LOMI-552732 format. One record per residue (C-alpha): residue in three letters; chain; x, y, z. Coordinates in steps of 0.1 Angstrom, whole numbers. Each point is the difference from the previous one (the first is absolute). Layout:
SITE; ALA; A; X; Y; Z;
...
This chain:
SITE; MET; A; 271; 1293; -1407;
SITE; ILE; A; -25; 25; 15;
SITE; THR; A; -36; -5; -9;
SITE; ILE; A; -20; 33; 0;
SITE; ARG; A; -37; 5; -9;
SITE; LEU; A; -16; 34; -7;
SITE; PHE; A; -37; 2; 4;
SITE; CYS; A; -20; 28; -16;
SITE; ALA; A; -33; 9; -16;
SITE; ALA; A; 2; -13; -35;
SITE; GLY; A; 38; -5; -6;
SITE; MET; A; 7; 22; -31;
SITE; SER; A; 23; 26; 15;
SITE; THR; A; 12; -23; 27;
SITE; SER; A; 14; -26; -27;
SITE; LEU; A; 21; 29; -14;
SITE; LEU; A; 13; 5; 35;
SITE; VAL; A; 8; -37; 3;
SITE; ASN; A; 22; 2; -31;
SITE; LYS; A; 18; 30; 14;
SITE; MET; A; 6; -18; 32;
SITE; LYS; A; 13; -30; -19;
SITE; ASP; A; 24; 22; -18;
SITE; ALA; A; 12; 15; 32;
SITE; ALA; A; 5; -35; 16;
SITE; LYS; A; 20; -10; -31;
SITE; ALA; A; 23; 30; 3;
SITE; LYS; A; 7; -8; 36;
SITE; GLY; A; 5; -37; -7;
SITE; ILE; A; -30; -11; 21;
SITE; GLU; A; -22; -30; -10;
SITE; VAL; A; -35; 8; 2;
SITE; ASP; A; -35; -14; -9;
SITE; ILE; A; -24; 30; -2;
SITE; GLU; A; -35; -1; -12;
SITE; ALA; A; -31; 22; 2;
SITE; PHE; A; -35; -12; 7;
SITE; PRO; A; -34; 16; 8;
SITE; GLU; A; -4; 7; 37;
SITE; GLY; A; -31; -21; 1;
SITE; GLN; A; 22; -33; -8;
SITE; MET; A; 25; 6; 27;
SITE; ASP; A; -7; -32; 19;
SITE; LYS; A; 6; -20; -32;
SITE; HIS; A; 35; 14; -8;
SITE; LEU; A; 19; -2; 33;
SITE; ASP; A; 18; -34; -3;
SITE; ASN; A; 38; 4; 8;
SITE; VAL; A; -4; 38; 0;
SITE; GLN; A; 25; 21; 22;
SITE; VAL; A; -18; 33; -4;
SITE; ALA; A; -34; 14; -12;
SITE; LEU; A; -4; 35; -11;
SITE; LEU; A; -33; 20; -6;
SITE; GLY; A; -4; 26; -26;
SITE; PRO; A; -10; 34; 16;
SITE; GLN; A; -33; -2; -17;
SITE; VAL; A; -10; -30; 21;
SITE; GLY; A; 19; 11; 32;
SITE; TYR; A; -33; 2; 18;
SITE; THR; A; -1; -38; -1;
SITE; LEU; A; 34; -3; 21;
SITE; ALA; A; -19; -12; 32;
SITE; LYS; A; -15; -28; -20;
SITE; ALA; A; 33; -9; -16;
SITE; LYS; A; 16; -1; 34;
SITE; LYS; A; -25; -26; 10;
SITE; ILE; A; 8; -21; -29;
SITE; CYS; A; 38; 4; -1;
SITE; GLU; A; 11; 3; 37;
SITE; PRO; A; -11; -37; 9;
SITE; LEU; A; 21; -11; -28;
SITE; GLY; A; 30; 22; 11;
SITE; ILE; A; -1; 22; -30;
SITE; PRO; A; 6; 36; 5;
SITE; VAL; A; -24; 23; -18;
SITE; ASP; A; -1; 37; -6;
SITE; VAL; A; -12; 27; -23;
SITE; ILE; A; 24; 12; -27;
SITE; PRO; A; 9; 37; 7;
SITE; MET; A; -22; 21; -23;
SITE; VAL; A; 29; 20; -14;
SITE; ASP; A; 20; -30; -10;
SITE; TYR; A; -29; -16; -16;
SITE; GLY; A; -10; 32; -19;
SITE; MET; A; 35; 5; -12;
SITE; MET; A; 2; -38; -9;
SITE; ASN; A; 33; -1; 20;
SITE; GLY; A; 8; -37; -2;
SITE; GLN; A; 32; 5; 20;
SITE; LYS; A; -16; 16; 28;
SITE; VAL; A; -29; -24; 2;
SITE; LEU; A; 24; -30; -2;
SITE; ASP; A; 20; 15; 30;
SITE; PHE; A; -32; 5; 18;
SITE; ALA; A; -10; -37; -6;
SITE; LEU; A; 34; -12; 10;
SITE; LYS; A; 0; 20; 31;
SITE; LEU; A; -35; -14; 10;
SITE; ALA; A; 14; -35; -7;
SITE; GLY; A; 30; 6; 22;
SITE; LYS; A; 24; -5; -29;
């Protein structure tokens, strides 16, 4: 089981991306736990998380996110804009798995 958290501004478009990532994982036979939350709640949603992703619209908070995630050993990065914009669940899942070292 791989636990991935996405953090964004409000969560509307990101929840659509979460569903596409879950579909991509199912097609690959990978067990995942993927959820999206507002970026301001990051510190409350990191229990047992293997990787955290930021939506491009909150990419400017990456330094702050690293200060929260790195002491916990959680890799964090910004979802590539083109993959986010195209809602490419497969590419974003692959990006998350690579970050997690899977």
